[in-house]
C-alpha positions as CSV (number, residue, x, y, z in Angstrom):
1,X,32.1,-13.1,6.1
2,X,29.7,-11.6,8.6
3,X,27.7,-13.9,10.8
4,X,24.3,-13.1,12.3
5,X,22.6,-15.4,14.9
6,X,19.0,-14.8,15.6
7,X,17.2,-16.3,18.6
8,X,13.6,-15.9,19.7
9,X,14.3,-15.4,23.4
10,X,11.4,-13.8,25.3
11,X,8.0,-14.2,23.7
12,X,6.2,-12.5,26.6
13,X,8.6,-9.5,26.4
14,X,8.7,-9.6,22.6
15,X,12.5,-9.6,22.6
16,X,14.7,-11.2,19.9
17,X,18.4,-11.7,20.7
18,X,20.9,-11.1,17.9
19,X,24.6,-11.9,17.8
20,X,26.6,-10.2,15.0
21,X,30.2,-11.2,14.4
22,X,32.4,-9.2,12.0
23,X,35.1,-11.6,10.8
24,X,37.4,-8.8,9.6
25,X,36.7,-5.5,11.4
26,X,38.6,-2.3,10.8
27,X,40.2,-0.2,13.5
28,X,37.5,2.0,15.0
29,X,34.8,0.0,13.2
30,X,31.3,1.5,13.0
31,X,28.0,-0.4,12.6
32,X,24.5,1.0,11.9
33,X,20.9,0.2,11.7
34,X,18.7,1.2,8.7
35,X,16.3,4.1,9.1
36,X,13.8,2.8,6.6
37,X,12.9,-0.3,4.7
38,X,12.9,-0.3,0.8
39,X,9.3,-0.3,-0.5
40,X,7.9,1.8,2.4
41,X,9.1,5.4,1.9
42,X,9.2,6.8,5.5
43,X,12.0,7.2,8.0
44,X,11.1,4.7,10.7
45,X,14.2,4.8,13.0
46,X,14.5,1.0,13.5
47,X,17.4,1.6,16.0
48,X,14.9,2.8,18.5
49,X,13.9,-0.9,19.1
50,X,17.4,-1.9,20.2
51,X,17.1,-2.3,24.0
52,X,20.7,-3.3,24.9
53,X,24.0,-3.6,23.0
54,X,27.4,-4.7,24.0
55,X,30.6,-5.8,22.1
56,X,33.6,-8.0,22.7
57,X,36.9,-8.8,20.9
58,X,39.5,-11.4,21.8
59,X,37.6,-12.4,24.9
60,X,37.3,-8.9,26.4
61,X,34.5,-6.4,26.4
62,X,35.1,-3.3,24.3
63,X,33.3,0.0,24.3
64,X,30.5,0.5,21.8
65,X,29.8,4.2,21.7
66,X,26.6,5.5,20.1
67,X,27.5,8.3,17.6
68,X,24.1,9.2,16.5
69,X,20.5,7.8,16.5
70,X,21.5,4.6,14.5
71,X,25.4,4.3,14.5
72,X,27.8,2.8,17.0
73,X,31.6,3.1,17.2
74,X,33.5,0.0,18.4
75,X,36.7,0.5,20.3
76,X,38.5,-2.3,18.4
77,X,41.4,-3.0,16.2
78,X,41.8,-5.2,13.1
79,X,43.5,-8.1,14.8
80,X,40.5,-10.3,15.5
81,X,36.8,-10.8,14.9
82,X,34.4,-8.6,16.9
83,X,31.0,-9.9,18.2
84,X,28.2,-7.5,19.0
85,X,25.2,-8.7,21.0
86,X,22.0,-6.8,21.3
87,X,18.2,-7.3,21.9
88,X,15.5,-6.0,19.7
89,X,11.9,-5.2,20.8
90,X,9.5,-6.8,18.3
91,X,5.9,-5.8,18.7
92,X,4.8,-4.3,15.4
93,X,2.2,-6.4,13.5
94,X,2.7,-4.6,10.2
95,X,4.8,-6.0,7.3
96,X,7.5,-3.4,7.8
97,X,9.3,-4.3,11.0
98,X,9.4,-7.3,13.5
99,X,6.8,-9.1,15.5
100,X,7.3,-11.8,18.2
101,X,5.1,-13.6,20.7
102,X,4.2,-17.1,21.7
103,X,2.3,-17.6,18.4
104,X,4.5,-16.1,15.8
105,X,7.9,-14.6,15.0
106,X,8.2,-12.3,11.9
107,X,11.6,-10.8,11.1
108,X,12.5,-8.1,8.6
109,X,16.3,-8.1,8.6
110,X,16.3,-4.4,7.7
111,X,14.8,-3.8,11.1
112,X,16.9,-6.4,12.9
113,X,20.4,-6.7,11.5
114,X,23.1,-4.1,12.0
115,X,25.2,-3.1,9.0
116,X,28.9,-3.5,8.6
117,X,29.7,0.1,7.5
118,X,33.2,-0.8,6.5
119,X,32.2,-3.8,4.3
120,X,28.6,-3.7,3.3
121,X,29.4,-5.9,0.3
122,X,30.7,-8.7,2.5
123,X,29.1,-12.1,2.4
124,X,26.6,-12.7,5.2
125,X,25.4,-15.8,7.0
126,X,22.2,-15.7,9.0
127,X,21.6,-18.5,11.6
128,X,18.0,-18.8,12.8
129,X,17.8,-20.8,16.0
130,X,14.6,-22.9,16.5
131,X,12.4,-21.6,19.4
132,X,13.2,-23.2,22.8
133,X,9.9,-22.3,24.5
134,X,7.0,-24.8,24.5
135,X,4.6,-22.9,22.2
136,X,7.3,-22.8,19.5
137,X,7.7,-26.6,19.3
138,X,5.7,-26.8,16.0
139,X,7.1,-23.6,14.4
140,X,8.6,-23.7,10.9
141,X,10.6,-21.0,9.2
142,X,9.8,-19.7,5.7
143,X,12.1,-17.4,3.8
144,X,13.3,-16.9,0.3
145,X,16.9,-16.5,1.5
146,X,19.3,-19.2,0.1
147,X,19.5,-22.1,2.6
148,X,22.9,-23.5,3.5
149,X,22.2,-26.0,6.2
150,X,18.6,-26.1,7.6
151,X,16.5,-28.7,9.4
152,X,13.2,-30.1,8.3
153,X,11.4,-27.1,9.8
154,X,13.6,-24.5,8.1
155,X,15.7,-23.5,11.0
156,X,19.5,-23.2,10.6
157,X,21.9,-21.4,8.3
158,X,21.1,-19.1,5.3
159,X,23.4,-17.0,3.2
160,X,23.3,-13.7,1.4
161,X,25.9,-12.3,-1.1
162,X,25.9,-8.9,0.8
163,X,23.9,-6.8,3.2
164,X,21.6,-5.4,0.6
165,X,20.5,-9.0,-0.2
166,X,20.3,-10.0,3.5
167,X,17.7,-7.3,4.3
168,X,15.6,-8.2,1.3
169,X,14.4,-11.6,2.6
170,X,12.0,-11.5,5.6
171,X,11.4,-14.6,7.7
172,X,8.0,-15.9,8.8
173,X,8.2,-18.3,11.8
174,X,5.1,-20.0,13.1
175,X,3.1,-23.1,13.0
176,X,1.7,-22.0,9.7
177,X,-0.3,-23.7,6.9
178,X,1.3,-23.8,3.5
179,X,1.0,-25.0,-0.1
180,X,3.2,-24.8,-3.2
181,X,2.7,-24.4,-6.9
182,X,4.7,-23.9,-10.0
183,X,4.6,-20.8,-12.2
184,X,7.2,-19.8,-14.8
185,X,9.3,-22.9,-14.1
186,X,9.7,-21.8,-10.5
187,X,8.3,-23.2,-7.2
188,X,6.2,-20.7,-5.3
189,X,5.7,-21.4,-1.6
190,X,2.7,-19.8,0.1
191,X,2.5,-19.8,3.9
192,X,-0.4,-18.7,6.0
193,X,0.0,-17.9,9.7
194,X,-2.9,-17.0,12.0
195,X,-6.2,-18.7,12.7
196,X,-8.4,-19.2,9.8
197,X,-10.8,-21.5,8.0
198,X,-10.0,-20.5,4.5
199,X,-10.3,-22.6,1.3
200,X,-6.5,-23.0,0.6
201,X,-7.1,-25.1,-2.5
202,X,-8.9,-22.3,-4.2
203,X,-6.3,-19.7,-3.0
204,X,-3.6,-22.0,-4.4
205,X,-5.3,-22.3,-7.8
206,X,-6.0,-18.5,-8.1
207,X,-2.6,-17.5,-6.9
208,X,-1.0,-19.7,-9.5
209,X,-3.1,-18.1,-12.3
210,X,-2.1,-14.6,-11.1
211,X,1.6,-15.4,-11.0
212,X,1.6,-17.0,-14.4
213,X,-0.2,-14.0,-15.9
214,X,2.5,-11.7,-14.6
215,X,5.2,-13.9,-15.9
216,X,3.5,-14.1,-19.3
217,X,3.3,-10.3,-19.5
218,X,7.1,-10.1,-19.6
219,X,7.6,-13.3,-21.7
220,X,7.8,-11.4,-25.0
221,X,10.9,-9.6,-23.7
222,X,12.8,-12.8,-23.8
223,X,14.3,-14.6,-26.9
224,X,11.8,-16.2,-29.2
225,X,11.0,-19.7,-28.4
226,X,12.2,-19.5,-24.8
227,X,9.5,-20.4,-22.3
228,X,8.4,-17.6,-19.9
229,X,10.3,-17.9,-16.7
230,X,10.2,-15.9,-13.5
231,X,13.3,-13.8,-12.7
232,X,14.1,-15.7,-9.4
233,X,14.9,-19.2,-8.4
234,X,12.2,-19.4,-5.7
235,X,9.4,-17.3,-4.4
236,X,7.7,-17.1,-1.0
237,X,4.3,-15.6,-0.1
238,X,4.1,-14.8,3.7
239,X,0.5,-14.1,4.5
240,X,-0.5,-13.3,8.1
241,X,-4.3,-13.3,8.7
242,X,-5.6,-11.1,11.5
243,X,-8.9,-9.6,12.8
244,X,-8.3,-6.2,11.1
245,X,-5.4,-5.1,9.0
246,X,-4.3,-4.9,5.4
247,X,-1.0,-4.3,3.6
248,X,1.9,-5.8,1.8
249,X,5.6,-5.2,1.2
250,X,7.6,-6.5,-1.7
251,X,11.0,-8.1,-1.7
252,X,13.2,-9.5,-4.4
253,X,11.9,-13.1,-4.1
254,X,9.1,-12.9,-1.6
255,X,6.4,-10.7,-0.2
256,X,5.0,-10.1,3.3
257,X,1.2,-9.8,3.3
258,X,-1.4,-9.1,6.0
259,X,-5.2,-9.2,5.6
260,X,-8.3,-9.9,7.6
261,X,-8.9,-13.7,8.1
262,X,-12.4,-13.3,6.6
263,X,-10.9,-12.2,3.3
264,X,-9.8,-15.8,2.7
265,X,-12.2,-17.7,0.4
266,X,-14.9,-19.8,2.0
267,X,-15.0,-23.5,1.3
268,X,-18.0,-24.3,-0.9
269,X,-18.5,-20.7,-2.1
270,X,-17.4,-20.2,-5.7
271,X,-18.2,-16.5,-5.7
272,X,-15.6,-13.8,-5.1
273,X,-16.4,-11.8,-2.0
274,X,-15.3,-8.2,-1.6
275,X,-12.7,-9.3,0.9
276,X,-11.3,-12.1,-1.3
277,X,-11.1,-9.7,-4.3
278,X,-9.1,-7.4,-2.1
279,X,-6.7,-10.2,-1.2
280,X,-6.3,-11.3,-4.8
281,X,-5.5,-7.7,-5.7
282,X,-2.9,-7.5,-3.0
283,X,-1.2,-10.7,-4.1
284,X,-1.2,-9.5,-7.7
285,X,0.2,-6.0,-6.6
286,X,3.1,-7.3,-4.6
287,X,4.0,-10.0,-7.1
288,X,4.2,-7.5,-9.9
289,X,6.7,-5.6,-7.8
290,X,9.1,-8.5,-8.4
291,X,9.7,-6.8,-11.7
292,X,8.5,-3.3,-11.2
293,X,10.6,-1.7,-8.4
294,X,12.7,-4.7,-7.3
295,X,14.4,-5.1,-10.6
296,X,13.1,-2.2,-12.7
297,X,14.0,0.5,-10.2
298,X,14.8,4.2,-10.2
299,X,18.4,5.2,-10.5
300,X,18.0,7.0,-7.1
301,X,17.6,3.5,-5.5
302,X,20.9,2.1,-6.9
303,X,22.2,1.5,-4.4
304,X,19.7,2.0,-1.6
305,X,20.9,4.3,1.1
306,X,18.9,3.1,4.1
307,X,20.3,5.7,6.4
308,X,18.3,8.6,4.8
309,X,15.6,9.5,2.4
310,X,16.2,8.4,-1.3
311,X,14.3,10.9,-3.5
312,X,12.7,10.2,-6.8
313,X,9.8,11.7,-8.7
314,X,9.0,8.3,-10.2
315,X,6.9,6.5,-7.5
316,X,3.8,7.1,-9.7
317,X,5.5,4.7,-12.2
318,X,6.7,2.1,-9.7
319,X,3.6,2.1,-7.4
320,X,1.0,3.6,-9.7
321,X,1.7,1.3,-12.7
322,X,1.7,-1.6,-10.3
323,X,-1.7,-0.5,-8.9
324,X,-3.0,-0.5,-12.5
325,X,-1.7,-4.0,-13.3
326,X,-2.7,-5.6,-10.1
327,X,-6.4,-5.7,-10.9
328,X,-6.0,-5.8,-14.7
329,X,-4.2,-9.1,-14.2
330,X,-7.2,-10.5,-12.4
331,X,-9.2,-10.1,-15.6
332,X,-6.4,-11.5,-17.8
333,X,-6.1,-14.5,-15.4
334,X,-9.9,-15.1,-15.7
335,X,-10.6,-14.5,-12.0
336,X,-13.0,-11.6,-12.5
337,X,-15.2,-10.4,-15.3
338,X,-14.9,-7.3,-17.3
339,X,-18.0,-6.0,-15.4
340,X,-16.2,-6.6,-12.1
341,X,-13.2,-4.7,-13.4
342,X,-15.2,-1.7,-14.6
343,X,-16.7,-1.5,-11.2
344,X,-13.3,-1.4,-9.6
345,X,-12.1,1.3,-11.9
346,X,-15.3,3.3,-11.1
347,X,-14.4,3.1,-7.5
348,X,-10.9,4.4,-8.1
349,X,-12.2,7.3,-10.2
350,X,-14.7,8.1,-7.5
351,X,-12.0,8.0,-4.8
352,X,-9.9,10.4,-6.8
353,X,-12.9,12.8,-7.4
354,X,-13.2,13.0,-3.6
355,X,-9.6,14.1,-3.2
356,X,-9.4,17.9,-3.7
357,X,-5.6,17.6,-3.4
358,X,-5.5,16.2,-6.9
359,X,-5.7,19.9,-8.2
360,X,-2.9,21.0,-5.9
361,X,-0.2,18.3,-6.1
362,X,1.0,16.5,-9.2
363,X,1.9,12.8,-9.0
364,X,5.5,13.7,-9.7
365,X,5.4,16.0,-6.6
366,X,3.5,13.4,-4.6
367,X,6.3,10.9,-5.4
368,X,9.1,13.2,-4.3
369,X,7.3,14.3,-1.1
370,X,6.3,10.7,-0.1
371,X,8.7,10.9,2.8
372,X,7.1,13.9,4.4
373,X,3.5,14.0,3.1
374,X,2.0,10.7,1.8
375,X,3.3,8.6,4.7
376,X,2.8,11.4,7.3
377,X,-0.8,12.5,6.6
378,X,-2.7,14.9,8.8
379,X,-6.1,16.4,8.9
380,X,-5.4,18.6,5.8
381,X,-4.0,15.9,3.6
382,X,-7.1,15.3,1.4
383,X,-7.0,19.0,0.5
384,X,-3.3,19.2,-0.1
385,X,-1.9,15.9,-1.6
386,X,-2.8,13.1,-3.9
387,X,-1.9,9.4,-3.8
388,X,0.7,8.3,-6.3
389,X,-0.8,4.9,-5.9
390,X,-4.3,5.9,-6.7
391,X,-3.8,8.7,-9.3
392,X,-0.6,6.9,-10.6
393,X,-2.7,3.8,-11.4
394,X,-5.4,5.9,-13.2
395,X,-2.7,7.8,-15.2
396,X,-1.3,4.3,-16.2
397,X,-4.8,3.5,-17.4
398,X,-5.1,6.7,-19.2
399,X,-1.7,6.2,-20.9
400,X,-2.6,2.6,-21.8
401,X,-5.9,3.6,-23.4
402,X,-4.2,6.5,-25.3
403,X,-1.6,4.1,-26.7
404,X,-4.2,1.5,-27.6
405,X,-6.4,4.1,-29.4
406,X,-3.6,6.1,-31.2
407,X,-0.8,3.6,-31.8
408,X,-0.1,-0.1,-32.4
409,X,1.4,-0.3,-28.9
410,X,0.2,-0.7,-25.4
411,X,1.4,-0.2,-21.9
412,X,2.6,-3.8,-22.0
413,X,5.2,-2.8,-24.5
414,X,6.3,0.0,-22.2
415,X,6.8,-2.5,-19.3
416,X,8.6,-5.0,-21.5
417,X,10.8,-2.2,-22.8
418,X,11.7,-1.2,-19.2
419,X,12.4,-4.8,-18.4
420,X,14.8,-5.3,-21.3
421,X,16.6,-2.0,-20.8
422,X,16.7,-1.7,-17.0
423,X,15.3,-4.8,-15.2
424,X,17.5,-7.4,-16.9
425,X,20.6,-5.2,-16.9
426,X,20.4,-3.8,-13.3
427,X,20.7,-0.2,-14.6
428,X,18.6,2.4,-12.8
429,X,15.6,4.1,-14.6
430,X,16.4,7.8,-15.2
431,X,14.0,10.5,-14.0
432,X,13.3,11.5,-17.6
433,X,11.6,8.2,-18.3
434,X,9.1,9.5,-20.9
435,X,11.9,9.6,-23.4
436,X,12.0,5.8,-23.1
437,X,8.2,5.6,-23.3
438,X,8.3,7.4,-26.6
439,X,11.1,5.2,-27.9
440,X,9.2,2.0,-27.0
441,X,5.9,3.1,-28.6
442,X,6.7,5.8,-31.2
443,X,4.1,8.1,-29.5
444,X,4.6,11.8,-28.8
445,X,4.1,12.0,-25.0
446,X,5.6,15.4,-24.0
447,X,2.2,17.0,-23.6
448,X,0.9,14.0,-21.7
449,X,3.7,14.1,-19.2
450,X,3.3,17.9,-18.7
451,X,-0.4,17.7,-18.3
452,X,-0.9,14.6,-16.2
453,X,2.4,13.7,-14.5
454,X,4.1,17.0,-13.8
455,X,0.8,18.9,-13.9
456,X,-2.7,18.5,-12.5
457,X,-4.9,18.7,-15.5
458,X,-8.1,16.7,-15.4
459,X,-8.4,14.0,-18.1
460,X,-11.5,14.0,-20.4
461,X,-12.5,10.5,-19.2
462,X,-15.8,10.5,-21.1
463,X,-14.1,10.7,-24.5
464,X,-11.3,8.3,-23.5
465,X,-13.6,5.6,-22.4
466,X,-16.0,6.2,-25.3
467,X,-13.3,5.0,-27.7
468,X,-13.5,1.6,-26.0
469,X,-17.3,1.3,-26.0
470,X,-17.7,2.4,-22.4
471,X,-19.9,5.2,-21.0
472,X,-18.4,7.4,-18.3
473,X,-21.0,9.0,-16.0
474,X,-20.2,11.5,-13.2
475,X,-23.1,11.8,-10.7
476,X,-23.9,12.7,-7.1
477,X,-23.3,10.0,-4.5
478,X,-26.7,8.8,-3.2
479,X,-25.6,8.0,0.4
480,X,-22.6,7.7,2.6
481,X,-21.8,4.2,1.5
482,X,-21.8,5.0,-2.2
483,X,-18.3,4.1,-3.5
484,X,-19.2,4.6,-7.2
485,X,-20.4,2.3,-9.9
486,X,-24.0,2.1,-11.1
487,X,-26.2,3.9,-8.6
488,X,-28.9,2.0,-6.7
489,X,-31.1,3.4,-3.9
490,X,-32.7,6.6,-3.0
491,X,-30.8,9.9,-2.9
492,X,-30.3,11.2,0.6
493,X,-28.3,13.9,2.3
494,X,-25.1,12.7,4.0
495,X,-22.1,14.2,5.8
496,X,-19.7,13.9,2.8
497,X,-22.1,16.0,0.8
498,X,-21.5,18.7,3.4
499,X,-17.8,18.2,3.2
500,X,-17.4,16.3,6.5
501,X,-15.6,13.0,7.1
502,X,-15.9,11.7,10.7
503,X,-13.2,9.9,12.6
504,X,-13.7,6.1,12.5
505,X,-15.0,5.6,16.0
506,X,-16.1,7.3,19.2
507,X,-18.0,10.6,19.2
508,X,-19.0,12.6,16.2
509,X,-15.5,14.1,15.7
510,X,-14.6,15.6,12.4
511,X,-11.6,13.9,10.9
512,X,-11.4,16.0,7.7
513,X,-13.2,19.0,6.3
514,X,-13.1,19.2,2.6
515,X,-11.9,22.5,1.1
516,X,-14.6,24.8,-0.3
517,X,-17.4,22.6,1.1
518,X,-20.5,23.7,3.0
519,X,-18.7,22.7,6.3
520,X,-15.6,24.7,5.3
521,X,-17.7,27.8,4.5
522,X,-19.5,27.4,7.8
523,X,-16.1,27.5,9.7
524,X,-16.0,23.9,10.9
525,X,-12.6,22.3,11.3
526,X,-11.0,18.9,11.8
527,X,-11.1,18.0,15.4
528,X,-14.5,19.7,16.1
529,X,-17.0,17.4,17.8
530,X,-20.6,17.7,16.7
531,X,-23.1,17.9,19.6
532,X,-26.3,19.1,17.9
533,X,-27.9,19.6,14.5
534,X,-30.9,21.9,14.3
535,X,-31.2,21.7,18.1
536,X,-31.2,17.9,18.3
537,X,-28.4,15.9,19.8
538,X,-25.9,14.7,17.2
539,X,-24.9,11.2,18.2
540,X,-23.3,9.1,15.5
541,X,-26.3,6.8,15.2
542,X,-28.7,9.7,14.8
543,X,-26.8,11.8,12.3
544,X,-28.2,10.1,9.2
545,X,-31.8,10.5,10.6
546,X,-31.3,14.2,11.3
547,X,-29.8,14.9,7.9
548,X,-32.6,13.1,6.1
549,X,-34.9,16.0,7.0
550,X,-32.9,18.6,5.1
551,X,-32.8,19.4,1.4
552,X,-30.8,21.6,-0.9
553,X,-31.1,25.3,0.1
554,X,-32.0,24.6,3.7
555,X,-30.0,26.2,6.6
556,X,-28.9,24.1,9.5
557,X,-27.9,25.2,13.0
558,X,-24.8,23.4,14.1
559,X,-23.4,23.2,17.7
560,X,-20.0,21.7,18.3
561,X,-17.1,21.6,20.7
562,X,-13.8,23.0,19.6
563,X,-11.4,21.6,22.2
564,X,-13.4,22.5,25.4
565,X,-15.3,25.5,24.1
566,X,-18.9,25.2,22.9
567,X,-19.4,26.9,19.5
568,X,-22.2,27.3,17.0
569,X,-22.6,28.1,13.3
570,X,-25.1,27.9,10.5
571,X,-24.5,25.6,7.6
572,X,-26.2,26.0,4.2
573,X,-27.0,22.8,2.4
574,X,-25.8,23.2,-1.2
575,X,-26.2,21.2,-4.3
576,X,-24.7,17.7,-4.1
577,X,-21.3,17.5,-5.7
578,X,-20.8,15.1,-8.6
579,X,-18.4,12.9,-6.7
580,X,-19.2,9.4,-7.9
581,X,-18.4,7.7,-11.2
582,X,-20.1,4.8,-13.0
583,X,-18.8,3.0,-16.0
584,X,-20.9,0.8,-18.2
585,X,-20.7,-0.8,-21.6
586,X,-22.4,1.1,-24.4
587,X,-25.1,-0.8,-26.2
588,X,-25.1,-1.2,-29.1
589,X,-21.3,-0.9,-29.3
590,X,-19.4,0.2,-32.4
591,X,-17.2,-2.3,-34.1
592,X,-14.0,-0.4,-33.4
593,X,-15.1,0.1,-29.7
594,X,-15.7,-3.7,-29.4
595,X,-12.4,-4.5,-30.9
596,X,-10.5,-2.1,-28.7
597,X,-12.3,-3.3,-25.6
598,X,-11.6,-6.9,-26.4
599,X,-7.9,-6.2,-27.0
600,X,-7.7,-4.4,-23.7
601,X,-9.8,-6.6,-21.4
602,X,-9.9,-9.9,-23.3
603,X,-8.0,-12.9,-22.0
């Protein structure tokens, strides 16, 4: 058995001390740190955060020689246990690594715990020591790892069957708020760290509905008469609320979440704000991952090799399908209306229309290249790549509507089939997954796969939605804030219409220039800083007012800095692109359209 002891030592220096004892080392033992964390497909080099490392055996110090960026060779023999002591710098507020200060300690074991390279399948014990500094007196520890001997605050000993399980249970340590609820016969613990004034009773009720809806989706995959049950013995939501930030990372029986504190529901307000809707979608997305990617997973991930990239062309299935179901489940759980859902789909279709890279990169290619392209985007990314989250979710929608209109099956049947064949057996999903889709549904899907997954063909969305009594309209965006949906307001010229996206703050610096746009044809590039339009100073607050004086066909003198050189060009204002989508229910609706719509979006 391998023993890890974790101590929150220096909150001001953000340093966590770790002691790692190998009970049965080999001669010339090696240990290593993962380079990435499952669920976030980018090499992150966690070993860079180790600030000091030493080792001892039998009461004497032994050499620990670094062999590469993440591996150490121990000058030991197999006669006695070896203990390695090291410090980890923890100052990343994301859900992917570690964070530690006086207010909170968050641990991802994949970014903290060294791996026993000789025995990765050995049992592991993790001891979490309660903070000894004054601000940590009220801290509690929340994790889905199996407890062995813990105190009332959750500090103490936990166990994992092997290293793979050890790194799949993050720890949230803070003076957090919490509540619990039951779904699928399992207790779900929800902890919230960070300052807030949210309505936790409402969050509890809504989270319970979301979880039960997901469990019910897979219930038909179980034996008749057996109540729907979650595929774990416990589940923990670890939500950290901040000023700005958003994200989530799935684990086998928990999820780490981060969102703005103002996304929490407000007491006394029964409406769903944009922020709260975003939070509910995040909760739904990460919870669905408990089935899709944590248990139904690509063969390329069995087992995970956290020392290097693990390539698959199926992330559109594991992230895209999850992105489809995260909001669909909010409808099924009765938390949003069908109109709300159509507005969300309109926004996703609009976002895709504004991504020229959709015509360049397929979602299969996007999945394979996630390691180097999606997670490492640059100024040309909108023109060269497409998100397997965004387009994958819309292809899931397209496939679901195709199955619903042409067969007696739905995408739910596909997910339950994947659960029966792969999730419940632990077998990895092969890359030729469409053969399974055809078997589950009886549909012929070779052309669909070639066109929309391996290819970049544009779907005929208008005819697809018409079968469900929904009108698809593609129109010009009316202003810079237009995200799609039914248009409201007066049409006005804006920078995106010219092919320009500015950096988020500071001067009028171009973040992106869209291919084949007016800005592209005028020779403008990412990084250029606008200084004047038509001879008038181009400050960020004044840009909209300047643009309001131009119309289609006008020519505009543009002065800008490229690095430290003042340049000029002339830009021709063209016709506004049809880059916004609105969806609305057709009235009067046909009987078959109403039936299909109810079967799709009804509770």
